[in-house]
Phi, psi and omega in degrees: 000116182269354187247147166289132188226157161243122182277133182249122172263129171274101189273128173235163177285157194304328181293334180280327179300335183288336182246353180223132175280152182281137185245160181232146183225134176278124180255118186284133177238309181078159171093336183097309175066030173185182185290132172242092191273348180214135177223132184231117173275141173278133181276356186268318186230135183288141176093000181253127182211153182226144177236133173255152176233163184285331182225000185244009178090201187240148188221158183235134177292135173256157180306337180263019185069010171270175183236148175249134179286141181248352180234025177291346175289349179279127184269178180295332179292342179237043185298339178296338183279359176282345175273124178247104186270348183198149181224136170221145180235133179295115181287002174252356181201105188291340185281347175271114185225148184226141176223141166266123185239150182152145186269310185223151180258009185246192188292343182294343183225104186280358188266144176283159182282176177213157165258121172261144189229132176236140174251357183227044175070017177100004174290323174225161187220146167246157185237135177240115183279140176266173183259003179220174186271152175247149184234076179298339179240031179256164175306144185080016183283351176268348179283159180132189024274136174281350179239131182214152181254140179291121181290340181260340175220082196288358173286346183265129175230153164236144177230130177258114186278169172264186167053035177073016182273350172078203186262134176235152186231143168238136179247005181231044172065033174087007178292314177225159185228143178232137182289135178274092186297338183265009178283134196275352185218144179252352186080095188272347188297132167232143184295312176205117184286349184275349182234137186302313188297325181262359183269351183280133183298131184295335177079219191268148186258309176212163171233126182226120178273141173263095187298334183288353183276350177214167179257166184298137185098348174245145181302136183291131187281324183261118182233123173261137179231126175264141187233136182283078167239157172225132181090357178217176183305135179227002171236127185241154176219149171240134178247017182219041172058034176089009177290319180224153179226155177206155175288139179296126184288148174084353187293145173304141179243007177242139183043058194239029171284115185280143178255310179232144172232110183233121182268139169261092191305323182289334183261349187061036183242146169245119181260136180226134175257142183239153183212157168273359179216168187275343183077185001275354184267334183263182181123106185237348179211164183158176177219167168247127179234150173238138184245110177288111188296319185291312182270339180081020182257126167271140179230129178277117182241029179304124177298149182263149172314324180296340178294337173240025179067018176276172181245345178204159177259121182232032183211163171254208184231149186228259183297143185217140178224146173243135174275110185293333181277337182231088178312132183099337178273116189228157172226154180210143178245142175277163186207108354237138164257098186279343179214136000279346180187163171291168181218150176231138183243151183230143176226144173250009185227038175062028175099000176295319174229155183223150169238144186259168177277339169209159180218151175300137170251220178284120188304139002266023184278155178234149170258121182258125189257049182201163172253129188258122179233112177246023184304328180279349174204082187298327176309335177296327181279356182261115183234162178292156179296130179096350177278116179264002190278126170232314182299322175106182185234170175062038187282098175245327171279112181216112183222142172253133176306123178295347179253353188210105184292348180270340186266124175216160178221149169211151178253147176237189178281354181246318195201187167249127172252168176163198183177185178228031180220036190296327181293348169300333180301330187270357181235273181282348176054046178214083184273157172276130178246098192242136171294128186228039182252015184301122182105349174264129184230112173218033177289141177266079190292126181250333190207141173221127172227156175227087177306153181290342172230159178093222180302151171294322187208146167231136182240143171235138182209165173288158171080299183257008176074291184156174185219154168261117181261092178288333173231145177277348181255356181244140182290131178304143177275349178206152172260187178306132174274174183303154008285150178238142180234199180281349177167181184238130177257341185202148175225147172199155176243158180281128190296325176282332187224077188304335178293346177270111186245139177242137179228149180245131182259167174227108180260032174078026170109358176277108182261011188278324180270161178290139179231045177228129178233149181233142176232140174252009184224046177060028175095004180291328175213162183221159175214150178299136180270127182254014179082184178101230193285349179275349189254000000 
């Protein structure tokens, strides 16, 4: 399936169903419409990448830059499996892919999590039930990856669990799992102890193998594990294939919750992004560090506010990428700069110097070093007055194609951006920033109506509000205009005047303001409804 879709059931009463079959139509929306916390390229075969979402399952990259869903076979009875908390690809066989699935680790979801495994690139799957929950839509869902395949002995996998459940290991390609009882930390950080959703421990953050520490056919000796701790050790290492573990000496102990741990094999360096929070919405302080594996020396390479003509750092760090073709070329994303926009920094000298995707000009203006292309989802470019965001927020997934230094992708809370002219950054400094999420569907649809006249369909959903679909085959050019809330929970049309549409909003729990809007032109424009003759 190449299109972002809302699945429409044409519902008829039971007497009609006997004489007419139900039909289905794919409705193009484009853009993804939700958080993409993880993207992984396979280092073995060119052109293969997978993307995980927090509520919309797993996807595989196509040659035309669109995505194919791999978990749409999961039905509503197993809705919890739409949440993908971790993704791993066998670096020796790109058809072997593993995901940790489960939606919540709290009372909202009573089900234990699972590890799903595929040997044919996602065409078919096998399931291994875990004894604990997995949180694909929990705080910290962008850190990782928590799941990893041993590059030298790919029958071995490790998984870092949440909720104090620690580190787990499989020696039979994910069929069964055993707890690593000698691992010294479970990750005690909680985002906010006063709320059930944010009070569950985030657990382990990432698992990274150093393939150079062993030869093919032997279990990799050196394994780094990031742990969601703050104020105490958060990076651990084993140098004997997991027989023993110890905290890495010299690591930062302030604002030190690790989000990403990426090895540059040719340099013998481990790069780590740190934050004072788990994300994906928070993060106000942090550092970017590189660890020389041979010498045991940590170096702070955090981009400075002066690198983008700023005056202070008000964010932590999330996504990190290494260019496998160009040793020393790295990229990092801040988490989160909510205004005026998120930012991504690039270095060609292992972090000694950085250049940004945007920088301050004469305040409040910014200099943007990119070309913005939303042609595949034009509605993304339609924003409220005063909204300066284009690059996006919640950037935890940031990758460079290991076979092509020009090809890059990153996920935001809304979509996937990227392009195929990345090395322009280092010369003319004007890269293409294109929406590349065609095929990804993770909208939380709450309302669908099809008035007897006017648009074919009007949809309402969380996060992106909703759309007027004049055609089911064309991506909408705009979403609902103001007033805007956190989402739409209900839609209806006036029976005698179908062009009059009413929508009910949800602004995240604030009940003080009016959350009802009315349109008299089939959703082309809206105004807050004050009651009276229209109701």
